[in-house]
N, C-alpha and C positions, 0 to 999 in steps of 0.2 A: 542525357540529363547532365546539366551543369551542377555537379554535386556541391561545389562551394557556394553557389547561389542558393541551392536548396537548404544547405545548413543554415544560411542566414534567414531563410523563410521559416525554418523550424525554430530558430532563436526568437524571431518576431512572434511566432505563435505562442511560445512559452511566456513571453513578456506581456503580450497583449491579451490573448485568450486565457492563458493560465493564470498569471498573477494579476493582470489588469493594472499594471503599474500606474500610479497617479503622479501628477506633476508635483515635484518637490519631495517625493517619498524616497526613503532609504530602502534599498533592497539588500537583504542579507543573503549571502550565497554560501552554501556548503557544496564544494565541488570535488569530485575525484581528481587527484593530481594528474592522472593519466589523460584527463580531458581538458587540460589547461587551454589549449588553442580554441576549442569551442566556447569555453567559459568567457574568453575575451570577446568573442562575437556576441554572445548573449548579453554581456555587460554593455556593449555599445548599443544594442537594440533597446535596452532599458533606458539608457541615457537619451536616445532619440525620442522616447515616449515622455521624457521630462523628468526622469528620476533625479533626485537631488544628490544621491550618493549610492554607489554599488560597492558593498563591502564583501570581499571574497575571502573565504577561509578554505584552504585546500585540505581535504582528508587524505593524509599520507599513510595509508595502510601498510605499504612496504616498510616504512620506517618504524611504525608501531609494532610490526611483526618482529623486527630486530630488537626493539626496546623490551618487548615482553620476555625475551630470553634472559635479560639481565636485571630487570626491575622486579620488585615484589608485586604480588597479585594486588595488594592494597594500593600500591603506588599507581599501578596501571588503571585501576578502577576510579581513582580519585579525580574529581573535577575541581579545578582550582577556583578560588574566589574570584579571580580576575575573569575567568571564563563566564561565570554567572553574571558578573557585573557588566561585562561588555555586551553580551546578548540581551540581557534584560534592559540595559540602558537604551539600546536602539529600539527595542520593541515598545518600551514605554513611550517613545517619541513617535510611534505609529508606523514602524517599519513593517515590510512584508518579508516573506522568507521562501527561498527555493532550495531544493536539494537536487543537484545534478549528479546522478549516480553513474559510475562506471563499474563494470563487472569484470573481475578476474577470478573465475571459479576455482583455479588451482592455487591461488595465492596462499591459502592457509594449509596446504598440504604439508605434512610433517610437523605442524604446530600442535601442541597438546591441547586437549579440550579446555583445560584450566586456563591456559594462556589466551586461547581464542575467546573464551567467555569473558575474560577480563578486558580484552581490547574492545569488544563490542558492548560491554557494559558501560565503559567510558563514553563511547560514541553515542549510545542510546540515552544516557543521562543528559548529555548536551542537547540532544534532539528533543528531549522532554521539555526543555525550556521553551522551545518554539511551539510544541504541541499545547502546552498550557496557555500560551498567549493566543493561540488560534481559538481556543475554547472560551477564554475569559475576555479577550479583547477583540475577538472576531476579526483578527488581521488575516489578510490573504496569505495563502501558502500553496506550494506546488511541489510535486515530486515528478521528475522526468529523467529519462535515460540519455546517456551519451555513449555511443558505440566506441569500443576499444578493440585493438587487434587481438588481445588475449581472449576477450569475450567472443568475438566473431569466430576465431579459430576453434573455440570450444564447441560451439553449436552448429557450425557450418563445415562442410567438407572442402574447405579452401584454406589457404595460408596467406599471411601477410596483408599488405594493402588491399589485395583483391577481396579477401574475406571481409575486411572492415568496410570497404565500399559497398559490398552486397548487404551487409547488416544495416548500413545507413539507408539503403533503398527500401529494405523491409520495414524499418522503423518509421520512415516517412509515410509509407502506405498505411501502417497500423494507426498512425496519427491523422489520417485523412488529409494529408498534405500532398498536392501535386504541383506541377509547374504552372498551372493556369488558374487554380481555384482561389476564391476569396476565403481565406481561412476563418475570418470572423463570421461570415455568413454561414459557412459550412458547420462550424461548431455551435452556432446559435440553433441551427436546425437539429443537430444531434442532441443538444441539451433539451430542446423542446420535446423530442421523441422520448427521451428517458424520463422526463418529468411527467409526461402523459401516462407512461407505463406505470410509474410509481404511484400516481394518483389513482389509477385503476385498481391497483393492489390495495391501497389504503381504503378505497371505497367499500371493500369487502368487510372491513372491520374485523380483521383476523385476530384470534386469540393464540393460535399456535400454528406451527408448520411441522409436518411430518415428512422426513426425507427417507427414501428407501432406494437401494440400488443393489445390483447383483454381486457387488464386491463385498457385501456384508453390512453396508450402512443401513441402520435402522434407528433414526434419531428424531426426537421431538424437541423443538425449540419453542419456548413460550414467548409470547409478545405482550406488550402493554398498550393501553390506549395512546401512549406517547411514542410508540415504535412506528415511525412514519418512513415509508419508502419514497414518498414524493418529496420534491425539493422544498415546497412551501416557501415561506418568506424568510430569507436569511437577513440577519442583522449585518450591517456594514457594507463593504464594497463587494459587488458581484465578482466571482472568480471561478476558475475550474481547477480543483485541487490535484487531479491526476491526469496526466496526458502521456499515454493513451488511457481511455477508460471506456468500459462497456457496462458497468454495473449500476444497479440500484441497490441501496443498502439501508440498513437500520440498526438500531441498538436493541437487542432482545432483553427480555426480563432476566435478571441476574440468577434467580434460583430455580428456573423452570426448564432446564435442559436435562433430558433423560435419554439414555440409550448409548449406542455405539456408532461411531463415524470413522470412516477410513479415508485417508488422503488419496487423491487421484493424480497428483503431480508432486515432484520432489519439492522439498523445502530446503532453502539455504539458510542455515542458522549458525551464527558465529563464524561465517565464512566457510562452513562445511555443509556438504550435501547430505540430506537425510531422505531416504526413500522407504516405501512400504511401511507406513506407520498409521496409527489411529489412536483414538481415545475412547474411554468409557466414562460416561457422565452419570452422576446421581445427584439429584437436588441442585442441579446447576453446575456442579463442580467436577473436574476431572478426578476420577478415583483410580484410574488405571491407564498407564501408557502402554500401547500395543505397538511394538516395534522390534524388528529383527536387528537393526543397527541404529545407532544414535539414541538408544533408549535413555542413557544417562544424561545426554544433553537435553532431551525433552523433559525429563524429570527435573533437571535443574531449572529449566525454563518455568515450569509451573510452580516451582518453589521460590521464584524470585521475590514474591511478596505474598501476603495472605489472600490476595484476590487474583493472582496470575492464572489460576486454574479455572476461572469462570469465563464465559464468553462475553465479548464486547461488541461483536458485529456479526450480522448475518446478511450476506450479499447474494443477490440473484443475478446470474449471468448465464445466458444461453450457451450450451455446450458448442453449438455450431456458430460461434462468434468468429469474426475475422481472425482473431489471434489464434484460436484453436484450429481453425481451418488452414492456417499457415503450415501446420504439421510440425512445428518446432516446439521444444521446451527451452525456455529462455534463461532459466535458473536465476531469475530475479522476480521478486514478488510483484512489483508494480505491473509487469506485463503478464506473468503467469496467472495472477489473480483475476485477470480479465479474460481468461480463456474458459472459465467455468464458474459455477457457484462456489462460494468460499465462506469460511467462518474465520473469526479472529479471536484468539485468546487475549484476555487482558482488558485494557481500558475501553470503555464504551465510546461511541462516536459523539454522544451527547451526555451532558451532566444530568443527574436525576432532577426531575421537576420539583419546584418548591412544594413542600408538604409531603413529598414522596421520596425522601432521601433514602438512598440505598437500593432503589428499584433497578437502577442501571449500575453496571460494574465500573469500578475505578481501580486502576493499577498503574504501575510504572512501565508496564510493557503493553504492546499491541502488536501481536504477531499473527499474520494471515496465513491460512493454509487452505489449499484447494481441494474440493470434495466432489465437484460435478463430474458426471459420467454420461456416456451416450444413452444410457437407459435410466437415468435418474428420474424418479417420480417424486413430486412434492404435493401433498394434500394439505390444504389449509382448512382450519376449523374456525367458523365465524362466531361472533358473540351469541348468536341464536342456536349454535350447535350444528349448523349446516356444514357439510364437507364440500369443499370446492377444489377441483383439480387446478393447481397453479402451474406445475411443470409436468410434461409428458415426454418421455424419450429425450430428456436432457434440455428441452426448450420450453418456452412459455406455452401454456395451453389456454391462456385468457387473452 
């Protein structure tokens, strides 16, 4: 495999299939500083598609880690007026937005939870500017990964460039990119398959989903008539927001989640890894954090604002997905969330429909956590009260 050639094909896939960059459009890029070389390749592919400008802002977490040791918590969290003005200005003019994430799972080792929370509170506040634009202005957006040596060494039993090269090969496979395929045609087919599956679920007119698994999960999530898993007709330019992706997802009813759910994969929060945790819900809201480690961080998360403890997303992903079958835990939500069913605390995927304000959750956070297991069972209840098996042994039963 000519890896440099394949990196360019990956960059083209992100620009064409992911963002669907339009002629004359500005592309806002948040890029991990460790991935600067790939970011330049991506920018060139955007320009080849006709982008008017590619504005890159590097996320320099190593520098922010140092700063957090000397600056106050308030200073670290604060987003300056110029940061708002710059992002909002481009978005008002019709820009699209991409986040090219690099992972260094060990970066925040030795950093206090307070400092780590402050760093990522700042980062997330800036990202919320883009999230708001995606909901209100229907601009294209994309999240994608860029392999780094640190990430590769953490999840693979190899070192240095050899590890990074293998991770690139794995990522390309997960994104359905090979040396000969037409990525536009490939992804059109994949989107069609997911749309059909979502429409099949929507046709059942479900009012709730009941999740059970041998790890103790016993959770009921309420749905609304506007909780659609199918793609439907989107306003604005067609795009693919996550690459890779295996999910169909919806926004659940804000106040109708009841029971207990346990995570099936680690969560990286504030740069720190949290394992073996769960939540107890009553009337839609988390009332108890169940965790051996990281409990304080999870409790701080759901206390971010008054709605942070409610669900904003329910996603259906087969346990035996390509990502899960790779046998790896990637320690990044974008990939790990596509290895199994997941939920998200915080902001809903959609705003509440007119006349039904508050039926969907709204929050400053949106944090996914994975819950799918090999034996997960999901029973849906329809408007007529009929029970339908949606998942059996971790995979779709319909």
